[in-house]
C-alpha positions in Angstrom: 23.1 -54.2 43.4 23.7 -56.9 40.8 21.7 -59.7 42.7 18.5 -57.5 41.5 19.3 -57.9 37.8 20.8 -61.5 37.7 21.9 -64.8 39.9 25.3 -66.2 38.7 26.1 -69.8 38.5 28.5 -69.5 41.5 25.8 -67.9 43.7 23.5 -70.5 42.4 26.0 -73.1 43.7 26.4 -71.5 46.9 22.9 -71.4 47.6 22.5 -75.2 47.1 21.1 -75.5 43.4 21.9 -78.5 41.4 20.9 -77.7 38.1 20.1 -75.1 35.2 16.5 -75.3 33.6 13.5 -73.6 33.4 10.7 -72.6 35.4 7.2 -71.8 33.8 9.2 -71.1 30.9 11.7 -68.6 32.2 15.7 -69.5 32.7 16.1 -70.7 36.3 18.5 -72.3 38.9 17.1 -75.4 40.3 17.8 -78.1 43.4 16.8 -81.5 42.3 15.9 -83.4 45.7 14.4 -86.2 44.3 12.3 -87.3 41.4 9.1 -85.6 42.9 10.8 -82.8 44.8 12.4 -79.7 42.6 12.6 -76.3 43.8 14.0 -73.6 41.7 14.5 -69.8 41.4 14.7 -67.6 38.2 18.1 -66.7 37.1 16.5 -62.8 36.8 14.9 -62.3 40.2 12.3 -59.6 38.8 10.6 -62.9 36.9 9.6 -64.1 40.4 6.4 -62.3 39.6 5.8 -64.1 36.3 6.5 -67.6 38.1 4.1 -66.5 41.0 1.4 -65.5 38.1 1.6 -68.6 36.4 1.7 -70.7 39.4 -1.7 -68.8 40.6 -3.1 -69.6 37.2 -2.2 -73.3 37.1 -3.8 -73.8 40.5 -7.1 -72.0 39.5 -7.0 -74.0 36.2 -6.7 -77.3 38.5 -10.2 -76.4 39.9 -11.5 -77.5 36.4 -9.5 -80.4 35.7 -11.2 -83.8 34.7 -10.3 -86.7 36.5 -7.9 -88.5 34.1 -6.7 -85.1 32.4 -2.6 -85.4 32.4 -0.7 -81.8 33.1 2.5 -81.2 31.6 5.3 -80.0 34.3 6.3 -76.1 34.1 9.8 -77.3 35.3 12.3 -78.1 32.7 15.4 -80.0 34.2 18.8 -79.2 32.2 22.5 -79.6 32.6 23.9 -80.1 36.2 25.7 -77.4 37.7 29.5 -78.2 37.7 29.3 -80.5 34.9 31.1 -78.7 31.9 
């Protein structure tokens, strides 16, 4: 039942996550595969809905970008897990 409310650091490490950070402004566990490949999950599972809405809004906005417009990444990578 606790998994519905919060994902602990131990559970995140077991699932392959390597870093703590933010995903669309919400606290998240992240897996950094390379400089160009980062995946993650919110620490609070219900916030998946927020991340989905924010991602869809970015996709819609992308239809109207100027060719030379620079977009700030919605992912902030924080401390490495296990590096206390």
